[in-house]
DOKOLDO-315069 format. One line per field, with one value per residue (C-alpha): residue number from 1; x, y, z. Coordinates in steps of 0.25 Angstrom, whole numbers, plus 2048, in hexadecimal, padded with zeros to 3 digits. Example, Ala and Ser with C-alpha at 12.3 -4.5 7.8 and 13.67 -1.06 7.14 Angstrom:
2
seq <- [1/2]
c1 <- [831/837]
c2 <- [7EE/7FC]
c3 <- [81F/81D]
This chain:
521
seq <- [1/2/3/4/5/6/7/8/9/10/11/12/13/14/15/16/17/18/19/20/21/22/23/24/25/26/27/28/29/30/31/32/33/34/35/36/37/38/39/40/41/42/43/44/45/46/47/48/49/50/51/52/53/54/55/56/57/58/59/60/61/62/63/64/65/66/67/68/69/70/71/72/73/74/75/76/77/78/79/80/81/82/83/84/85/86/87/88/89/90/91/92/93/94/95/96/97/98/99/100/101/102/103/104/105/106/107/108/109/110/111/112/113/114/115/116/117/118/119/120/121/122/123/124/125/126/127/128/129/130/131/132/133/134/135/136/137/138/139/140/141/142/143/144/145/146/147/148/149/150/151/152/153/154/155/156/157/158/159/160/161/162/163/164/165/166/167/168/169/170/171/172/173/174/175/176/177/178/179/180/181/182/183/184/185/186/187/188/189/190/191/192/193/194/195/196/197/198/199/200/201/202/203/204/205/206/207/208/209/210/211/212/213/214/215/216/217/218/219/220/221/222/223/224/225/226/227/228/229/230/231/232/233/234/235/236/237/238/239/240/241/242/243/244/245/246/247/248/249/250/251/252/253/254/255/256/257/258/259/260/261/262/263/264/265/266/267/268/269/270/271/272/273/274/275/276/277/278/279/280/281/282/283/284/285/286/287/288/289/290/291/292/293/294/295/296/297/298/299/300/301/302/303/304/305/306/307/308/309/310/311/312/313/314/315/316/317/318/319/320/321/322/323/324/325/326/327/328/329/330/331/332/333/334/335/336/337/338/339/340/341/342/343/344/345/346/347/348/349/350/351/352/353/354/355/356/357/358/359/360/361/362/363/364/365/366/367/368/369/370/371/372/373/374/375/376/377/378/379/380/381/382/383/384/385/386/387/388/389/390/391/392/393/394/395/396/397/398/399/400/401/402/403/404/405/406/407/408/409/410/411/412/413/414/415/416/417/418/419/420/421/422/423/424/425/426/427/428/429/430/431/432/433/434/435/436/437/438/439/440/441/442/443/444/445/446/447/448/449/450/451/452/453/454/455/456/457/458/459/460/461/462/463/464/465/466/467/468/469/470/471/472/473/474/475/476/477/478/479/480/481/482/483/484/485/486/487/488/489/490/491/492/493/494/495/496/497/498/499/500/501/502/503/504/505/506/507/508/509/510/511/512/513/514/515/516/517/518/519/520/521]
c1 <- [0F1/0F4/100/0FE/109/10D/119/124/128/133/133/13E/149/157/157/149/14A/140/145/147/155/15B/162/156/155/163/161/155/15E/169/15E/158/165/167/15A/15B/168/162/155/15C/165/159/155/162/167/15B/162/170/16D/16E/17B/180/17C/182/18F/190/188/182/17A/16B/16C/176/16D/162/16B/170/161/15B/166/165/156/158/163/15C/14F/156/15E/154/14E/15C/162/156/158/167/165/15D/168/175/170/168/172/17D/175/172/180/185/17B/181/18F/18A/182/18F/198/18D/18D/19C/19C/192/19A/1A6/19E/1A4/19C/18D/18F/195/189/180/189/188/179/177/180/178/16B/172/175/167/161/169/166/158/151/15B/157/148/14C/155/14B/140/149/14D/140/138/12D/122/120/12F/130/125/12C/13A/133/12D/13B/13F/134/137/146/144/139/140/14E/149/143/14F/159/157/158/165/16A/167/16F/17B/17B/17A/186/18F/18A/184/18F/18B/17D/185/18F/185/183/191/191/183/185/192/18A/17F/188/190/183/17D/189/188/179/171/16D/16F/163/15F/154/156/14E/158/160/163/169/169/15E/166/15B/152/15C/15E/14F/14C/157/153/144/146/150/147/13B/142/148/13B/133/13E/13E/12F/130/13B/138/128/11F/122/130/132/13E/137/12C/137/13E/131/12E/13C/138/12B/131/13D/135/12B/135/13C/12F/12B/139/138/12B/132/140/141/149/144/14C/13F/133/128/11E/11D/114/109/107/0FD/103/111/10C/103/10F/118/10D/10C/11A/11B/10F/112/121/11C/115/11F/12B/124/120/12D/133/129/128/138/137/12C/134/141/13B/12D/131/140/145/154/155/158/14C/143/148/145/137/134/137/128/126/132/12F/120/124/12E/123/119/122/125/116/112/116/10D/101/103/102/0F5/0EE/0ED/0F9/0EF/0E9/0F7/0FD/0F0/0EF/0FE/0FC/0EF/0F7/102/0F7/0F1/0FF/101/0F3/0F6/0FE/0F4/0E8/0EE/0F2/0E3/0E2/0EF/0FD/106/112/11C/112/108/113/119/10B/10A/118/115/108/10F/11A/110/109/115/11C/110/10E/11C/11F/112/115/123/11F/114/11D/129/120/118/125/12B/138/140/13A/13E/148/13E/134/13F/143/134/132/13E/13A/12C/133/13D/134/128/130/136/128/122/12D/12B/11C/117/123/120/111/115/11F/114/10A/115/116/107/106/112/10C/111/11D/124/130/136/134/140/13F/130/133/13D/134/129/133/133/132/141/144/13A/141/14F/14A/144/151/158/14D/14D/145/136/136/13D/133/127/12C/12F/122/11A/123/121/112/111/119/111/104/10B/110/103/0FB/107/106/0F7/0FC/105/0FA/0F1/0FC/0FC/0ED/0EE/0F8/0EF/0E3/0EC/0F0/0E2/0DE/0E9/0F0/0E9/0E1/0E8/0F6/0FE/10D/10D/10F/11D/122]
c2 <- [805/7F9/7F1/7E5/7DC/7D8/7E0/7D8/7DE/7E8/7E8/7F3/7EF/7F5/7FA/801/810/81B/821/81A/814/81D/810/808/808/804/7F9/7F4/7F3/7EB/7E2/7E0/7DC/7D2/7CC/7CC/7C4/7BA/7B8/7B6/7AC/7A3/7A1/7A3/795/790/794/791/783/77B/781/77F/770/76E/774/76E/761/760/754/754/756/761/768/768/76E/779/77D/77C/77F/78E/78F/785/78D/79A/795/790/79C/7A7/7A8/7A7/7B2/7BB/7BA/7BB/7C9/7CD/7CB/7CD/7D8/7D6/7DE/7D5/7C8/7CD/7D0/7C3/7BC/7C2/7BE/7B0/7B1/7B6/7AB/7A1/7A7/7A6/798/795/79C/794/786/77A/770/76E/76F/77C/782/77B/782/78F/78F/78C/798/7A0/79C/7A0/7AE/7B0/7AC/7B8/7C2/7C0/7C3/7CE/7D5/7D6/7D9/7E5/7EA/7E9/7F2/7FC/7FF/804/80B/801/806/806/7F8/7F3/7F8/7F2/7E5/7E6/7E7/7DC/7D3/7D7/7D4/7C7/7C2/7C8/7C2/7B4/7B5/7BC/7B2/7A8/7B3/7B9/7AB/7A6/7B2/7AF/7A0/7A1/7AA/7A6/799/795/79B/7A9/7A7/7A8/7B1/7BC/7BC/7C1/7CF/7D2/7CD/7D6/7E2/7E0/7DE/7EA/7F3/7EC/7EF/7FE/800/7F5/7F9/7EF/7EA/7DF/7DC/7E1/7D5/7CB/7C9/7BE/7B0/7AB/7A1/795/78B/794/795/786/783/78E/789/77A/77D/786/77D/771/779/77E/770/769/772/770/761/760/766/75C/74F/751/74E/73F/741/741/74B/758/755/751/75F/766/75F/764/772/772/76D/776/783/780/77F/78C/794/78F/794/7A1/7A4/7A1/7A8/7B7/7BB/7B1/7AF/7B0/7B8/7AD/7B6/7BE/7B4/7B8/7C5/7C1/7CB/7C5/7B7/7BA/7C1/7B5/7AC/7B5/7B4/7A5/7A0/7A8/7A4/795/798/7A1/798/78C/794/79A/78C/785/790/790/781/783/78D/785/777/779/784/781/78F/790/794/7A3/7A3/79D/7A8/7B3/7AD/7AE/7BD/7C1/7BD/7C5/7D1/7D1/7CE/7DA/7E3/7DE/7DF/7EE/7F1/7EA/7F5/7FF/7F5/7F3/802/802/7F5/7ED/7E3/7D7/7DB/7DD/7D0/7C8/7CE/7CA/7BC/7BB/7C0/7B6/7AB/7B0/7AF/7A1/79D/7A3/798/78D/796/799/78A/786/78E/78D/787/78F/797/7A1/7AD/7A7/7A4/7B2/7B8/7AF/7B2/7C1/7C0/7B7/7C1/7CD/7C5/7C0/7CE/7D4/7C9/7C7/7D6/7D9/7CC/7D0/7DF/7D9/7CF/7D8/7E3/7DA/7D6/7E0/7E5/7DD/7D0/7D4/7C9/7BF/7C4/7C4/7B6/7B1/7B8/7B2/7A5/7A6/7A9/79E/793/797/796/788/783/787/780/774/773/779/774/766/768/76C/760/757/75D/75C/74D/74C/754/74E/744/737/738/72E/72D/721/71F/726/732/733/734/73E/747/746/74A/759/762/765/756/755/761/75A/74D/754/75A/74D/746/751/751/74E/746/751/75C/753/751/760/764/75A/75E/76D/76B/763/76C/778/771/76E/77C/783/77C/77F/78D/78D/787/792/79C/795/798/7A7/7A7/7A1/7AC/7B7/7B1/7B1/7BF/7C5/7BD/7C0/7CD/7D9/7E2/7EF/7EA/7F4/7F5/804/800/801/7F7]
c3 <- [1EE/1F7/1F5/1ED/1F4/202/207/20F/21B/219/20A/207/1FE/1FF/1F1/1F1/1EF/1F1/1E4/1D7/1D4/1C9/1C4/1C3/1B4/1B2/1BD/1B4/1A8/1AF/1B5/1A8/1A2/1AD/1AB/19C/19D/1A6/19F/192/198/19C/18D/185/188/17F/172/177/17C/16F/16C/17A/179/16C/171/17F/17D/18B/18E/190/19F/19E/193/19D/1A8/19F/19C/1AA/1B4/1B2/1B5/1C1/1C7/1C5/1CB/1D7/1DA/1D8/1E6/1EC/1E3/1E6/1F5/1F4/1EC/1F8/202/1F9/1F0/1E3/1DB/1E0/1DD/1CF/1CC/1D2/1C9/1BD/1C2/1C3/1B5/1AE/1B4/1AF/1A2/1A1/1A5/19A/18F/193/194/18D/195/197/1A7/1A5/19F/1AA/1B4/1AD/1AB/1BA/1BE/1B4/1BC/1C9/1C3/1BD/1CA/1D1/1C6/1C3/1D1/1D3/1C7/1CC/1DA/1D6/1CC/1D8/1E1/1D7/1D1/1DC/1D4/1D0/1C2/1BF/1C5/1BC/1B0/1B5/1B7/1A9/1A4/1AC/1A7/199/19A/1A0/196/18A/18F/190/181/17B/181/176/16B/171/174/166/160/169/167/158/157/163/169/176/17E/17A/181/18E/18A/188/197/19B/195/198/1A7/1A8/1A3/1AD/1B9/1B5/1B5/1C1/1CA/1C6/1C6/1CD/1DC/1E7/1EE/1F9/202/210/216/210/21D/226/223/214/213/20D/210/208/1FD/1FC/1FC/1F1/1E8/1E9/1E8/1DB/1D5/1D7/1D2/1C5/1C3/1C5/1BB/1B1/1B3/1B2/1A4/19F/1A6/1A7/1B2/1B3/1B7/1C7/1C6/1C4/1CE/1D9/1D6/1D7/1E4/1E9/1E5/1EC/1F9/1F8/1F4/1FF/20A/204/204/212/217/210/217/224/223/227/21A/20F/202/1FA/1FF/1FC/203/1F6/1F1/1FB/1F3/1E8/1DE/1E0/1DE/1D2/1CC/1CE/1C8/1BC/1B9/1BC/1B4/1A7/1A8/1A8/19B/194/198/191/185/182/183/17A/170/16F/16D/162/15B/15B/159/153/149/147/14C/151/160/15C/152/15D/167/15D/15B/16A/16A/169/178/17E/176/17A/188/189/183/18D/199/196/194/1A1/1AB/1A4/1A4/1B3/1B5/1AE/1B2/1BE/1BF/1C0/1B2/1AC/1B1/1AE/1A0/19D/1A1/199/18D/18F/190/183/17C/181/17C/16E/167/16C/167/159/158/157/14A/143/144/14D/147/14C/14B/154/15E/15D/160/16C/171/170/178/182/183/185/190/197/197/19E/1A8/1AC/1AD/1B6/1BE/1C1/1C5/1CE/1D4/1D7/1DC/1E5/1EC/1F7/1F3/1FD/1F7/1E9/1E7/1EB/1E1/1D7/1DA/1D9/1CC/1C5/1CB/1C4/1B7/1B8/1BD/1B5/1A8/1AC/1B0/1A3/19B/1A4/1A4/197/190/194/190/182/181/185/17B/170/172/171/164/15D/153/150/146/13D/146/14E/15D/162/158/15B/16A/168/160/16B/176/172/166/167/166/15A/153/155/150/144/141/141/138/12E/121/120/12D/135/130/133/141/144/13E/147/153/151/14F/15C/164/15F/164/171/175/173/17E/187/184/188/196/197/194/19F/1A9/1A5/1A7/1B5/1B8/1B3/1BB/1C8/1C5/1C3/1D0/1DA/1D6/1DD/1D4/1D9/1D8/1D0/1CC/1D1/1E0/1E4/1EE]
């Protein structure tokens, strides 16, 4: 069968072996533990945040920095951390990342001021940026058999998706019993265990082509570009399209990243192998991760808001009610390798994306016949989880397998960036769409001007106002706000489904018919 990707010159990696590594399943366990900790940490703050705010009393600007600085630093450093692993050694970078992660967690546990938490979250982002590409790069180098690699990547996808959804549940249990500090304290013993196991069992690997002078100009361009891009997307969701700040940040991102890409195409040993995007299978796989993550990131955010504000659930209860999505995602991820062996990749990936789109359309469809309750959302979350599990697993296997072994770190950095920016863009764009529709759907209420304006700002503001009002007036307000929010989020779900359909169409159009995961690269 002809190869389905373009090989880069000299694609041998120093960790590739002719015989399977006998430690590979232990390595997968260690990497899965690493990824579980990082993915849970991206969402665990959602339940710890109210307690943290009540204790430290940060200002409005400080609250935004506590929330956003992790993703900003993580996005900004992914490319640099991946390239550093190619030179210095991926095992070294991963373990160094856990050192930074542990230090940051300790700072957060000991924090007594808001700026302490901000600094800790920034360091957590730096540690996460070092850890996440290294997990995929090491996995790619250890699993040289394509079938085993597909299974390992399925485990990786299941752990990543499950960890993000289980974060609020674990965080809720810890915060309710031991306060917000415990959400960070959990990281310390887990990180220590992973480092101890990693020192003994993880193999070292690096790219033989990562030589010559370190590209400091490229590092600066990538960090500025990615920070501006992530910041612009987040500001767009908060400030809206009329504010000039997000557009200025996006313009800076476009300029810096354009210069970065042009430089990487010229230098002999680039930080990022941007030529990977010339391979259709790689580009489609990246698109099939990014577009669904736009939808899933927004949906998990909107549904969590609906549970907490529209239905009055506690953060822990809301997290538990999200469980149909990660449980379905885990099951689908583990089934995906078998489907890839039996059917063409383009059909498995396309079908997963269509299933995801069907799940996103389900709430809006059912809403046409009866009011929505939790059973309807649970069914939709289950279908979405099944589709997302199949699609992200197949896309990850395709993306990693389409890249030469020497470009594993570049492929890993690109995949992680698709996840991170996709989720941020979903919250910004589809979240803003739902907020605008909420204001349109909220009827006129017998409130004074300032209270009415506050109720229209967001469903969260309406819920807080209803709590202050109490009595019949409070019940009337929260019922109206809940109904308006339900009517607002289901069209946003439809838009998310449209993105999944667009990714499916791209898949069936561009992925070669004969592409199979049985090819070893």
